[in-house]
C-alpha angles and dihedrals in degrees: 000000000000120000119185120210088236139355133182096191096086093049091049092050090053097051105025091106091057098049101046093077097049091046091051090048092055091046091052093046096053089213096130098150120061091338128167095280091059091057092046094048091048089055095044096047092045089054091047091052094044098244133116102239143030124190115196118219136173100264146358089254092057089046089060094042096048092042089055091050092046089053090054099255115153148132114345095018126117127220122196114227139146124259093223102083141078112296092243088078093061096033088062089056093046093049089063091055091251126126125242112229112200129224120184123246136253107256095223103047098024087225127121114297102244092198091065099048101087093055089058095053117106136169087273096054111118104166150000117232110197119191119212090214123206089354098300114126121239115241092261104179097069091038092054090047091056091047093049093047093049097038095244131151119238121214115183120214102212097164092125100031112068105161097005116144133220109195089339093308123110118254109245092050098084109062133065084258136000131201132216132188123211095194106154096257096052122107085258105030135172129217088257134000128320144138144187139211116215124201142152091210113101090200093055092044093052092049091049092052089057095041095053094051109047092280090279130159096181131013093282101009114101121186097179141013102272139169140240100251113134131151109240116245091228092056091047091053091052093045091052089060093044093049089066088062099040098098091047092049092047090051090052089052089052092050091049090050091049091052092049091050093046093050093046090050091052090051092049091217127177092252136114112227126200118287126222117200120220091249094051142085102198115207096195102225080170132018098216120183130180121233138168119245090021096177094057092043092053092048093051092046089052090050087057095048099263114125119203137174138206120238098207128355099172124040113230095245088063096046115113089231088067101039088114088073089067100229124153138197110287096034093107105021100175092054091046093049093050092047088058096050110029119112127179113218124201110293131169134121095258095054109125128228088240091056092048090049090051092051091050094046091048093049091047089055090053099044 
């Protein structure tokens, strides 16, 4: 048997009849840039997330970057973030001229360790940027309490957590702004790139609308230095259809994760499976386990037809791109340890029980 770590073919086969009409409608309209479907999707996704406004942009990275700008972050500022995430999170901070300040992660959830945040705050700190990694929500109540007490903005990185719940409330509805990616492999993915910033602040929303479209008020009237970062109408039309299925797909991911965990428990393997806190509804963008001798395990799984990936092998503080920050190995030991052991197993809604059983049996034979 062959089991890919991810595939979009099965999802497309299931919904292709639904998306043909909306795609044709956009093609016939010719409104490819900021067309009607963009406005409708912004409204629909904002309602889904429990916020007032959504502003569609061209990627999750730009969502983070423009959200930082809209929250007033710039040169000389510091933003608290964890080093165990995709580099887009910190690049967005750096692109504003601000400096990422790292805080290590909690070893169970892989999210930022709330207990270490206050020690990292300085007079230059402007915001906290929590990442709901792998689809598990950050413990937002104590984080928001710290931010409120210290007068800091909060920008949520929800790129891997579409539909995840923190105490029965959607992630993305807590901070001053929150950012989603619609990269094709996300829980809610487009047929290309795309992103959105969510907010309940009219001031932040209005600034984002200018920032994403050259800072213009009229066709050739520009009131600020903006960017070209607009969600394509075609992608918005596709995402509107997919949004109707998101809860169902997330529930299938949860069922797949539960089956993985049950089978691993029965096998009593030397493996750390994903954790779900009492306050959380994990949506398992990834099913990431921790194993010893990861390289050999991956190689043997591949030999048996099971493809896996590593998210992420190098923490950001040890990336060459951030050597200017002056960090060294050992500065954030939990992140470094997880980077050396984490392994993403196949995970998508259409994964069958038979395939999950094969992955578990194959891994059991290796360990």
